[in-house]
BAMITI-370074 format. One record per residue (C-alpha): residue number from 1; x, y, z. Coordinates in nm, 2 decimals. Layout:
REM residues N
+-----+--------+--------+--------+
|   i |      u |      v |      w |
+-----+--------+--------+--------+
| NUM |      X |      Y |      Z |
...
+-----+--------+--------+--------+
This chain:
REM residues 456
+-----+--------+--------+--------+
|   i |      u |      v |      w |
+-----+--------+--------+--------+
|   1 |  11.71 |   8.04 |   8.74 |
|   2 |  11.94 |   7.75 |   8.75 |
|   3 |  12.18 |   7.57 |   8.99 |
|   4 |  12.21 |   7.70 |   9.36 |
|   5 |  11.98 |   7.97 |   9.29 |
|   6 |  11.69 |   7.77 |   9.18 |
|   7 |  11.76 |   7.51 |   9.46 |
|   8 |  11.75 |   7.80 |   9.73 |
|   9 |  11.43 |   7.93 |   9.56 |
|  10 |  11.27 |   7.59 |   9.58 |
|  11 |  11.35 |   7.58 |   9.95 |
|  12 |  11.32 |   7.94 |  10.05 |
|  13 |  10.98 |   8.02 |   9.89 |
|  14 |  10.78 |   7.75 |  10.08 |
|  15 |  10.97 |   7.83 |  10.39 |
|  16 |  10.89 |   8.18 |  10.37 |
|  17 |  10.51 |   8.11 |  10.29 |
|  18 |  10.52 |   7.87 |  10.62 |
|  19 |  10.64 |   8.16 |  10.81 |
|  20 |  10.39 |   8.39 |  10.70 |
|  21 |  10.12 |   8.13 |  10.77 |
|  22 |  10.27 |   8.05 |  11.12 |
|  23 |  10.24 |   8.42 |  11.20 |
|  24 |   9.87 |   8.49 |  11.08 |
|  25 |   9.72 |   8.16 |  11.01 |
|  26 |   9.44 |   8.29 |  10.80 |
|  27 |   9.40 |   8.38 |  10.43 |
|  28 |   9.12 |   8.49 |  10.19 |
|  29 |   9.07 |   8.70 |   9.89 |
|  30 |   9.02 |   9.05 |   9.90 |
|  31 |   8.74 |   9.25 |   9.72 |
|  32 |   8.97 |   9.31 |   9.41 |
|  33 |   9.09 |   8.95 |   9.39 |
|  34 |   8.75 |   8.81 |   9.39 |
|  35 |   8.66 |   9.03 |   9.11 |
|  36 |   8.95 |   8.94 |   8.92 |
|  37 |   8.83 |   8.55 |   8.97 |
|  38 |   8.48 |   8.65 |   8.85 |
|  39 |   8.63 |   8.84 |   8.53 |
|  40 |   8.85 |   8.54 |   8.44 |
|  41 |   8.55 |   8.30 |   8.47 |
|  42 |   8.34 |   8.52 |   8.24 |
|  43 |   8.61 |   8.52 |   7.98 |
|  44 |   8.65 |   8.14 |   8.02 |
|  45 |   8.29 |   8.10 |   7.94 |
|  46 |   8.27 |   8.34 |   7.65 |
|  47 |   8.11 |   8.62 |   7.84 |
|  48 |   8.21 |   8.98 |   7.87 |
|  49 |   8.32 |   9.09 |   8.21 |
|  50 |   8.11 |   9.38 |   8.35 |
|  51 |   8.34 |   9.64 |   8.45 |
|  52 |   8.06 |   9.90 |   8.51 |
|  53 |   7.92 |   9.77 |   8.82 |
|  54 |   7.95 |  10.01 |   9.11 |
|  55 |   8.29 |  10.07 |   9.25 |
|  56 |   8.45 |   9.77 |   9.03 |
|  57 |   8.81 |   9.75 |   9.10 |
|  58 |   9.09 |   9.81 |   8.84 |
|  59 |   9.13 |   9.52 |   8.62 |
|  60 |   9.47 |   9.37 |   8.60 |
|  61 |   9.58 |   9.15 |   8.30 |
|  62 |   9.77 |   8.90 |   8.47 |
|  63 |   9.53 |   8.86 |   8.76 |
|  64 |   9.25 |   8.84 |   8.50 |
|  65 |   9.44 |   8.53 |   8.34 |
|  66 |   9.50 |   8.37 |   8.67 |
|  67 |   9.13 |   8.39 |   8.74 |
|  68 |   9.07 |   8.21 |   8.40 |
|  69 |   9.31 |   7.95 |   8.51 |
|  70 |   9.15 |   7.90 |   8.84 |
|  71 |   8.79 |   7.91 |   8.76 |
|  72 |   8.75 |   7.54 |   8.65 |
|  73 |   8.84 |   7.44 |   9.01 |
|  74 |   8.53 |   7.61 |   9.15 |
|  75 |   8.55 |   7.70 |   9.53 |
|  76 |   8.89 |   7.52 |   9.54 |
|  77 |   9.01 |   7.78 |   9.28 |
|  78 |   8.98 |   8.04 |   9.57 |
|  79 |   9.19 |   7.82 |   9.81 |
|  80 |   9.43 |   7.78 |   9.54 |
|  81 |   9.45 |   8.16 |   9.50 |
|  82 |   9.52 |   8.18 |   9.87 |
|  83 |   9.80 |   7.93 |   9.85 |
|  84 |   9.95 |   8.14 |   9.57 |
|  85 |   9.91 |   8.45 |   9.79 |
|  86 |  10.13 |   8.27 |  10.07 |
|  87 |  10.38 |   8.15 |   9.81 |
|  88 |  10.40 |   8.52 |   9.68 |
|  89 |  10.49 |   8.61 |  10.05 |
|  90 |  10.74 |   8.35 |  10.05 |
|  91 |  10.90 |   8.47 |   9.72 |
|  92 |  10.90 |   8.83 |   9.85 |
|  93 |  11.11 |   8.70 |  10.17 |
|  94 |  11.34 |   8.48 |   9.94 |
|  95 |  11.42 |   8.73 |   9.70 |
|  96 |  11.47 |   9.01 |   9.95 |
|  97 |  11.72 |   8.76 |  10.12 |
|  98 |  11.90 |   8.70 |   9.79 |
|  99 |  11.95 |   9.07 |   9.72 |
| 100 |  12.08 |   9.12 |  10.07 |
| 101 |  12.29 |   8.82 |  10.05 |
| 102 |  12.44 |   8.92 |   9.70 |
| 103 |  12.53 |   9.26 |   9.79 |
| 104 |  12.60 |   9.25 |  10.16 |
| 105 |  12.65 |   8.90 |  10.26 |
| 106 |  12.43 |   8.61 |  10.37 |
| 107 |  12.37 |   8.74 |  10.73 |
| 108 |  12.24 |   9.08 |  10.60 |
| 109 |  12.02 |   8.88 |  10.37 |
| 110 |  11.86 |   8.68 |  10.65 |
| 111 |  11.80 |   9.01 |  10.84 |
| 112 |  11.64 |   9.17 |  10.54 |
| 113 |  11.40 |   8.87 |  10.49 |
| 114 |  11.32 |   8.84 |  10.85 |
| 115 |  11.23 |   9.20 |  10.88 |
| 116 |  11.01 |   9.22 |  10.54 |
| 117 |  10.84 |   8.91 |  10.64 |
| 118 |  10.72 |   9.04 |  10.99 |
| 119 |  10.60 |   9.38 |  10.89 |
| 120 |  10.24 |   9.39 |  10.95 |
| 121 |  10.13 |   9.57 |  10.63 |
| 122 |  10.33 |   9.32 |  10.43 |
| 123 |  10.16 |   9.02 |  10.61 |
| 124 |   9.82 |   9.21 |  10.60 |
| 125 |   9.82 |   9.26 |  10.22 |
| 126 |   9.97 |   8.93 |  10.15 |
| 127 |   9.72 |   8.70 |  10.35 |
| 128 |   9.44 |   8.90 |  10.16 |
| 129 |   9.58 |   8.82 |   9.83 |
| 130 |   9.66 |   9.17 |   9.71 |
| 131 |   9.83 |   9.19 |   9.38 |
| 132 |  10.10 |   9.42 |   9.52 |
| 133 |  10.29 |   9.14 |   9.69 |
| 134 |  10.36 |   8.93 |   9.37 |
| 135 |  10.41 |   9.27 |   9.20 |
| 136 |  10.71 |   9.36 |   9.43 |
| 137 |  10.85 |   9.01 |   9.43 |
| 138 |  10.87 |   9.02 |   9.06 |
| 139 |  11.05 |   9.35 |   9.05 |
| 140 |  11.28 |   9.24 |   9.31 |
| 141 |  11.35 |   8.94 |   9.10 |
| 142 |  11.42 |   9.15 |   8.78 |
| 143 |  11.67 |   9.35 |   9.02 |
| 144 |  11.83 |   9.04 |   9.13 |
| 145 |  11.85 |   8.90 |   8.78 |
| 146 |  12.05 |   9.24 |   8.67 |
| 147 |  12.26 |   9.22 |   8.99 |
| 148 |  12.37 |   8.86 |   8.90 |
| 149 |  12.44 |   8.95 |   8.51 |
| 150 |  12.15 |   8.77 |   8.37 |
| 151 |  12.02 |   8.82 |   8.00 |
| 152 |  11.85 |   9.17 |   8.00 |
| 153 |  11.54 |   8.99 |   7.83 |
| 154 |  11.50 |   8.80 |   8.16 |
| 155 |  11.50 |   9.12 |   8.36 |
| 156 |  11.25 |   9.27 |   8.11 |
| 157 |  11.04 |   8.95 |   8.11 |
| 158 |  10.99 |   8.97 |   8.48 |
| 159 |  10.94 |   9.34 |   8.48 |
| 160 |  10.67 |   9.27 |   8.21 |
| 161 |  10.50 |   9.01 |   8.44 |
| 162 |  10.52 |   9.28 |   8.73 |
| 163 |  10.38 |   9.55 |   8.50 |
| 164 |  10.07 |   9.33 |   8.41 |
| 165 |   9.98 |   9.38 |   8.79 |
| 166 |  10.09 |   9.73 |   8.86 |
| 167 |  10.19 |  10.01 |   8.61 |
| 168 |  10.48 |  10.12 |   8.80 |
| 169 |  10.69 |   9.85 |   8.65 |
| 170 |  10.66 |  10.02 |   8.32 |
| 171 |  10.88 |  10.30 |   8.46 |
| 172 |  11.13 |  10.04 |   8.55 |
| 173 |  11.14 |   9.88 |   8.22 |
| 174 |  11.17 |  10.24 |   8.04 |
| 175 |  11.46 |  10.32 |   8.26 |
| 176 |  11.63 |  10.00 |   8.22 |
| 177 |  11.63 |  10.00 |   7.85 |
| 178 |  11.74 |  10.36 |   7.86 |
| 179 |  12.03 |  10.26 |   8.08 |
| 180 |  12.12 |   9.97 |   7.86 |
| 181 |  12.11 |  10.17 |   7.53 |
| 182 |  12.01 |   9.89 |   7.33 |
| 183 |  11.70 |   9.96 |   7.11 |
| 184 |  11.64 |   9.61 |   7.05 |
| 185 |  11.50 |   9.58 |   7.40 |
| 186 |  11.22 |   9.85 |   7.33 |
| 187 |  10.97 |   9.59 |   7.23 |
| 188 |  11.04 |   9.40 |   7.54 |
| 189 |  10.97 |   9.70 |   7.77 |
| 190 |  10.67 |   9.79 |   7.56 |
| 191 |  10.49 |   9.46 |   7.60 |
| 192 |  10.33 |   9.51 |   7.93 |
| 193 |  10.16 |   9.85 |   7.86 |
| 194 |  10.05 |   9.75 |   7.53 |
| 195 |   9.91 |   9.42 |   7.67 |
| 196 |   9.73 |   9.59 |   7.95 |
| 197 |   9.57 |   9.85 |   7.71 |
| 198 |   9.48 |   9.59 |   7.45 |
| 199 |   9.31 |   9.40 |   7.74 |
| 200 |   9.12 |   9.71 |   7.84 |
| 201 |   9.02 |   9.78 |   7.48 |
| 202 |   8.88 |   9.44 |   7.40 |
| 203 |   8.71 |   9.37 |   7.74 |
| 204 |   8.61 |   9.74 |   7.84 |
| 205 |   8.61 |   9.91 |   7.48 |
| 206 |   8.85 |  10.17 |   7.60 |
| 207 |   9.23 |  10.14 |   7.62 |
| 208 |   9.24 |  10.37 |   7.91 |
| 209 |   8.99 |  10.21 |   8.11 |
| 210 |   9.19 |  10.14 |   8.41 |
| 211 |   9.34 |  10.47 |   8.44 |
| 212 |   9.00 |  10.64 |   8.41 |
| 213 |   8.82 |  10.40 |   8.62 |
| 214 |   9.07 |  10.41 |   8.91 |
| 215 |   9.07 |  10.78 |   8.89 |
| 216 |   8.69 |  10.77 |   8.95 |
| 217 |   8.71 |  10.51 |   9.22 |
| 218 |   8.97 |  10.74 |   9.41 |
| 219 |   8.72 |  11.01 |   9.41 |
| 220 |   8.43 |  10.80 |   9.50 |
| 221 |   8.64 |  10.65 |   9.79 |
| 222 |   8.77 |  11.00 |   9.89 |
| 223 |   9.11 |  10.87 |   9.87 |
| 224 |   9.43 |  11.11 |   9.89 |
| 225 |   9.56 |  11.20 |   9.54 |
| 226 |   9.80 |  11.44 |   9.39 |
| 227 |  10.17 |  11.52 |   9.45 |
| 228 |  10.11 |  11.78 |   9.72 |
| 229 |  10.05 |  11.49 |   9.97 |
| 230 |  10.35 |  11.29 |   9.86 |
| 231 |  10.64 |  11.45 |  10.08 |
| 232 |  10.43 |  11.38 |  10.39 |
| 233 |  10.27 |  11.05 |  10.29 |
| 234 |  10.58 |  10.86 |  10.17 |
| 235 |  10.78 |  10.90 |  10.48 |
| 236 |  10.49 |  10.81 |  10.72 |
| 237 |  10.39 |  10.51 |  10.51 |
| 238 |  10.73 |  10.38 |  10.51 |
| 239 |  10.77 |  10.43 |  10.87 |
| 240 |  10.43 |  10.22 |  10.93 |
| 241 |  10.58 |   9.93 |  10.73 |
| 242 |  10.94 |   9.92 |  10.85 |
| 243 |  10.89 |  10.06 |  11.21 |
| 244 |  11.15 |  10.22 |  11.42 |
| 245 |  11.42 |   9.94 |  11.41 |
| 246 |  11.39 |   9.88 |  11.04 |
| 247 |  11.42 |  10.27 |  10.98 |
| 248 |  11.72 |  10.30 |  11.21 |
| 249 |  11.89 |   9.99 |  11.03 |
| 250 |  11.81 |  10.12 |  10.67 |
| 251 |  11.93 |  10.47 |  10.76 |
| 252 |  12.26 |  10.33 |  10.92 |
| 253 |  12.31 |  10.07 |  10.64 |
| 254 |  12.25 |  10.35 |  10.36 |
| 255 |  12.50 |  10.58 |  10.52 |
| 256 |  12.78 |  10.30 |  10.57 |
| 257 |  12.73 |  10.14 |  10.24 |
| 258 |  12.76 |  10.48 |  10.07 |
| 259 |  13.06 |  10.56 |  10.26 |
| 260 |  13.26 |  10.22 |  10.21 |
| 261 |  13.07 |  10.00 |   9.95 |
| 262 |  12.95 |  10.26 |   9.70 |
| 263 |  12.97 |  10.04 |   9.39 |
| 264 |  12.74 |   9.79 |   9.58 |
| 265 |  12.50 |  10.06 |   9.65 |
| 266 |  12.43 |  10.18 |   9.30 |
| 267 |  12.18 |   9.94 |   9.17 |
| 268 |  11.96 |   9.92 |   9.49 |
| 269 |  11.97 |  10.30 |   9.52 |
| 270 |  11.87 |  10.35 |   9.17 |
| 271 |  11.60 |  10.11 |   9.19 |
| 272 |  11.47 |  10.30 |   9.50 |
| 273 |  11.45 |  10.62 |   9.34 |
| 274 |  11.29 |  10.49 |   9.03 |
| 275 |  11.03 |  10.32 |   9.25 |
| 276 |  10.96 |  10.65 |   9.44 |
| 277 |  10.94 |  10.82 |   9.10 |
| 278 |  10.68 |  10.58 |   8.97 |
| 279 |  10.49 |  10.66 |   9.28 |
| 280 |  10.51 |  11.02 |   9.22 |
| 281 |  10.39 |  10.97 |   8.85 |
| 282 |  10.08 |  10.78 |   8.96 |
| 283 |   9.99 |  11.04 |   9.23 |
| 284 |  10.04 |  11.33 |   8.97 |
| 285 |   9.79 |  11.12 |   8.75 |
| 286 |   9.53 |  11.13 |   8.99 |
| 287 |   9.56 |  10.79 |   9.13 |
| 288 |   9.52 |  10.73 |   9.50 |
| 289 |   9.84 |  10.75 |   9.73 |
| 290 |   9.80 |  10.40 |   9.93 |
| 291 |  10.06 |  10.28 |  10.16 |
| 292 |  10.07 |   9.93 |   9.98 |
| 293 |  10.20 |  10.12 |   9.67 |
| 294 |  10.54 |  10.19 |   9.89 |
| 295 |  10.60 |   9.81 |   9.97 |
| 296 |  10.87 |   9.80 |   9.69 |
| 297 |  11.08 |  10.07 |   9.85 |
| 298 |  11.03 |   9.94 |  10.18 |
| 299 |  11.16 |   9.60 |  10.06 |
| 300 |  11.48 |   9.77 |   9.93 |
| 301 |  11.51 |   9.97 |  10.26 |
| 302 |  11.50 |   9.64 |  10.44 |
| 303 |  11.79 |   9.53 |  10.23 |
| 304 |  11.99 |   9.83 |  10.34 |
| 305 |  11.88 |   9.75 |  10.70 |
| 306 |  12.03 |   9.41 |  10.68 |
| 307 |  12.36 |   9.58 |  10.56 |
| 308 |  12.32 |   9.81 |  10.85 |
| 309 |  12.33 |   9.53 |  11.11 |
| 310 |  12.58 |   9.28 |  10.93 |
| 311 |  12.74 |   9.48 |  10.62 |
| 312 |  13.08 |   9.50 |  10.83 |
| 313 |  13.12 |   9.13 |  10.75 |
| 314 |  13.21 |   9.24 |  10.40 |
| 315 |  13.48 |   9.46 |  10.49 |
| 316 |  13.85 |   9.36 |  10.54 |
| 317 |  13.94 |   9.25 |  10.87 |
| 318 |  14.19 |   9.53 |  10.92 |
| 319 |  13.95 |   9.78 |  10.79 |
| 320 |  13.93 |  10.08 |  11.04 |
| 321 |  13.54 |  10.10 |  11.03 |
| 322 |  13.48 |   9.72 |  11.06 |
| 323 |  13.45 |   9.73 |  11.44 |
| 324 |  13.26 |  10.05 |  11.46 |
| 325 |  13.01 |   9.93 |  11.18 |
| 326 |  12.97 |   9.61 |  11.41 |
| 327 |  12.89 |   9.83 |  11.69 |
| 328 |  12.63 |  10.02 |  11.51 |
| 329 |  12.49 |   9.67 |  11.40 |
| 330 |  12.47 |   9.57 |  11.76 |
| 331 |  12.29 |   9.88 |  11.87 |
| 332 |  12.04 |   9.83 |  11.59 |
| 333 |  11.99 |   9.47 |  11.73 |
| 334 |  11.93 |   9.60 |  12.07 |
| 335 |  11.67 |   9.86 |  11.93 |
| 336 |  11.50 |   9.57 |  11.76 |
| 337 |  11.49 |   9.36 |  12.08 |
| 338 |  11.34 |   9.64 |  12.26 |
| 339 |  11.07 |   9.71 |  12.00 |
| 340 |  11.01 |   9.33 |  11.97 |
| 341 |  10.72 |   9.31 |  12.22 |
| 342 |  10.52 |   9.59 |  12.06 |
| 343 |  10.59 |   9.43 |  11.72 |
| 344 |  10.45 |   9.09 |  11.85 |
| 345 |  10.15 |   9.27 |  11.97 |
| 346 |  10.09 |   9.42 |  11.62 |
| 347 |  10.13 |   9.08 |  11.46 |
| 348 |   9.88 |   8.92 |  11.72 |
| 349 |   9.63 |   9.19 |  11.66 |
| 350 |   9.65 |   9.13 |  11.29 |
| 351 |   9.60 |   8.77 |  11.32 |
| 352 |   9.30 |   8.85 |  11.54 |
| 353 |   9.16 |   9.07 |  11.27 |
| 354 |   9.24 |   8.84 |  10.99 |
| 355 |   9.07 |   8.55 |  11.16 |
| 356 |   8.75 |   8.77 |  11.22 |
| 357 |   8.74 |   8.86 |  10.87 |
| 358 |   8.80 |   8.50 |  10.74 |
| 359 |   8.51 |   8.39 |  11.00 |
| 360 |   8.27 |   8.65 |  10.87 |
| 361 |   8.35 |   8.54 |  10.49 |
| 362 |   8.29 |   8.18 |  10.60 |
| 363 |   7.96 |   8.29 |  10.75 |
| 364 |   7.87 |   8.49 |  10.44 |
| 365 |   7.93 |   8.19 |  10.23 |
| 366 |   7.72 |   7.97 |  10.43 |
| 367 |   7.41 |   8.19 |  10.43 |
| 368 |   7.45 |   8.26 |  10.07 |
| 369 |   7.36 |   7.91 |  10.00 |
| 370 |   7.02 |   7.98 |  10.16 |
| 371 |   6.93 |   8.25 |   9.89 |
| 372 |   6.59 |   8.15 |   9.77 |
| 373 |   6.50 |   8.42 |   9.53 |
| 374 |   6.64 |   8.74 |   9.34 |
| 375 |   6.75 |   9.01 |   9.31 |
| 376 |   7.00 |   9.01 |   9.62 |
| 377 |   7.04 |   9.31 |   9.79 |
| 378 |   7.36 |   9.37 |  10.04 |
| 379 |   7.42 |   9.66 |  10.28 |
| 380 |   7.74 |   9.77 |  10.10 |
| 381 |   7.94 |   9.67 |   9.81 |
| 382 |   8.21 |   9.46 |   9.97 |
| 383 |   8.02 |   9.14 |   9.98 |
| 384 |   7.92 |   9.16 |   9.61 |
| 385 |   8.20 |   8.96 |   9.42 |
| 386 |   8.20 |   8.70 |   9.70 |
| 387 |   7.83 |   8.63 |   9.68 |
| 388 |   7.88 |   8.62 |   9.29 |
| 389 |   8.15 |   8.36 |   9.30 |
| 390 |   7.96 |   8.13 |   9.55 |
| 391 |   7.61 |   8.16 |   9.39 |
| 392 |   7.68 |   8.23 |   9.02 |
| 393 |   7.46 |   8.55 |   9.03 |
| 394 |   7.60 |   8.82 |   8.82 |
| 395 |   7.75 |   9.10 |   9.02 |
| 396 |   7.52 |   9.34 |   8.84 |
| 397 |   7.21 |   9.14 |   9.00 |
| 398 |   7.36 |   9.20 |   9.36 |
| 399 |   7.26 |   9.56 |   9.46 |
| 400 |   7.37 |   9.77 |   9.75 |
| 401 |   7.09 |   9.87 |   9.96 |
| 402 |   7.30 |  10.21 |   9.98 |
| 403 |   7.20 |  10.29 |   9.63 |
| 404 |   6.88 |  10.11 |   9.58 |
| 405 |   6.63 |   9.99 |   9.85 |
| 406 |   6.53 |   9.65 |   9.77 |
| 407 |   6.13 |   9.58 |   9.75 |
| 408 |   6.15 |   9.21 |   9.67 |
| 409 |   6.40 |   8.94 |   9.66 |
| 410 |   6.66 |   8.86 |   9.92 |
| 411 |   6.85 |   9.07 |  10.16 |
| 412 |   7.17 |   8.99 |  10.36 |
| 413 |   7.23 |   9.20 |  10.68 |
| 414 |   7.49 |   9.22 |  10.94 |
| 415 |   7.38 |   9.00 |  11.23 |
| 416 |   7.60 |   9.20 |  11.48 |
| 417 |   7.79 |   9.53 |  11.53 |
| 418 |   8.11 |   9.34 |  11.51 |
| 419 |   8.03 |   9.26 |  11.13 |
| 420 |   7.93 |   9.62 |  11.07 |
| 421 |   8.27 |   9.73 |  11.21 |
| 422 |   8.49 |   9.48 |  11.03 |
| 423 |   8.33 |   9.44 |  10.70 |
| 424 |   8.34 |   9.79 |  10.53 |
| 425 |   8.48 |   9.82 |  10.17 |
| 426 |   8.76 |  10.06 |  10.24 |
| 427 |   8.86 |  10.25 |  10.55 |
| 428 |   8.76 |  10.58 |  10.39 |
| 429 |   8.42 |  10.45 |  10.25 |
| 430 |   8.18 |  10.70 |  10.38 |
| 431 |   7.90 |  10.47 |  10.36 |
| 432 |   7.91 |  10.21 |  10.64 |
| 433 |   7.74 |   9.89 |  10.67 |
| 434 |   7.38 |   9.94 |  10.80 |
| 435 |   7.17 |   9.71 |  11.00 |
| 436 |   6.80 |   9.76 |  10.89 |
| 437 |   6.61 |   9.49 |  10.71 |
| 438 |   6.38 |   9.64 |  10.45 |
| 439 |   6.00 |   9.67 |  10.52 |
| 440 |   5.81 |   9.37 |  10.43 |
| 441 |   6.11 |   9.13 |  10.44 |
| 442 |   6.08 |   8.83 |  10.69 |
| 443 |   6.41 |   8.67 |  10.83 |
| 444 |   6.45 |   8.32 |  10.66 |
| 445 |   6.80 |   8.22 |  10.79 |
| 446 |   7.07 |   8.34 |  11.05 |
| 447 |   7.42 |   8.26 |  11.16 |
| 448 |   7.69 |   8.41 |  11.38 |
| 449 |   7.75 |   8.70 |  11.13 |
| 450 |   7.46 |   8.74 |  10.89 |
| 451 |   7.10 |   8.75 |  10.86 |
| 452 |   6.89 |   8.66 |  10.54 |
| 453 |   6.56 |   8.82 |  10.49 |
| 454 |   6.34 |   8.74 |  10.19 |
| 455 |   6.02 |   8.86 |  10.02 |
| 456 |   5.98 |   8.63 |   9.73 |
+-----+--------+--------+--------+
């Protein structure tokens, strides 16, 4: 990207990241990201990553590569990944603005960016460094490149990067090549799935490891799968992301744009259908139906919400619907104002929850430094990759007490009910944190969140 667009990106991405940080003020690596950093470190040091540890997450090629790049920085590498996570949020806000501004004017772009950057699920997944945020930003970047008439190879490069984080981007690439009717673009579209399968074949010995392992984890964590639940899940999850003002604006914008700016609506509507179609394919393949997989269609709906508020500025001054559209936009703004206090409460609640999680992780890091003997046991799987990162102990040597009761070594246990409540692996995890030190173990260290007991 060159010229004005590049300058706007250089300004807009840090500004968006700063907005996200100002709203939440905390950031850390989630379970999946911590494992990616571990696996990248294994590859950098010539070791084969162990994908067979219990409840190992799905490996993502681009995340593994980033893990390799950040490993030499030690603990600072984790901080750098968090910074990248905030910049990804900034990139999401910036590209959402650019799409809204390109199709429906700068004012619509500002509304779209503010809407997506103040949604609680977006902030929640972003500050925890989930891969879904950079994935969405990359796909939206590809849509922006196409909207601005850029080289199709740039579009497919961005989709290829996105496709090394989430497989839904493969569907976008296939549809795009079919639309362009250019066989020379097929290798560009095939690159991401081939790289992913090669990654799995070399490291895990099975080109379909990611698919099969994700299916198994969905069963173990009792997650919802299958097409039957899609009609109910999609509207509910989109509503949870955008909330009432966003949904109202998107509905109004979609109807008005289709009525008076149909040509402008073609690409975003097509992208929305492809994103929902890709979601359905994953559901049919037995993969979990998660709300974060709908962040992309939510971002596209945010663009339409911007159009619903300020799209009328793109109409001729004498257009009969200009005043009516402006009135609809004004009503949408009033509804947003009415719902602002509840949205502020949600963001404040999220801020508190993220600070709690960050404090618990910091205490876990501190007590991990006191581990005197191995093996190490923990109350469930969630602490495993973090302790492995901080201590250098292999994840396979850190055992969940839910699977195997330790008889010697070290055991890290929650110190309070607050930790038990806030440090589960997954909301649907049927096995919660427990608070029972194994017989024969004696307490050797304690802080606000954790107790370390040993029997060396």
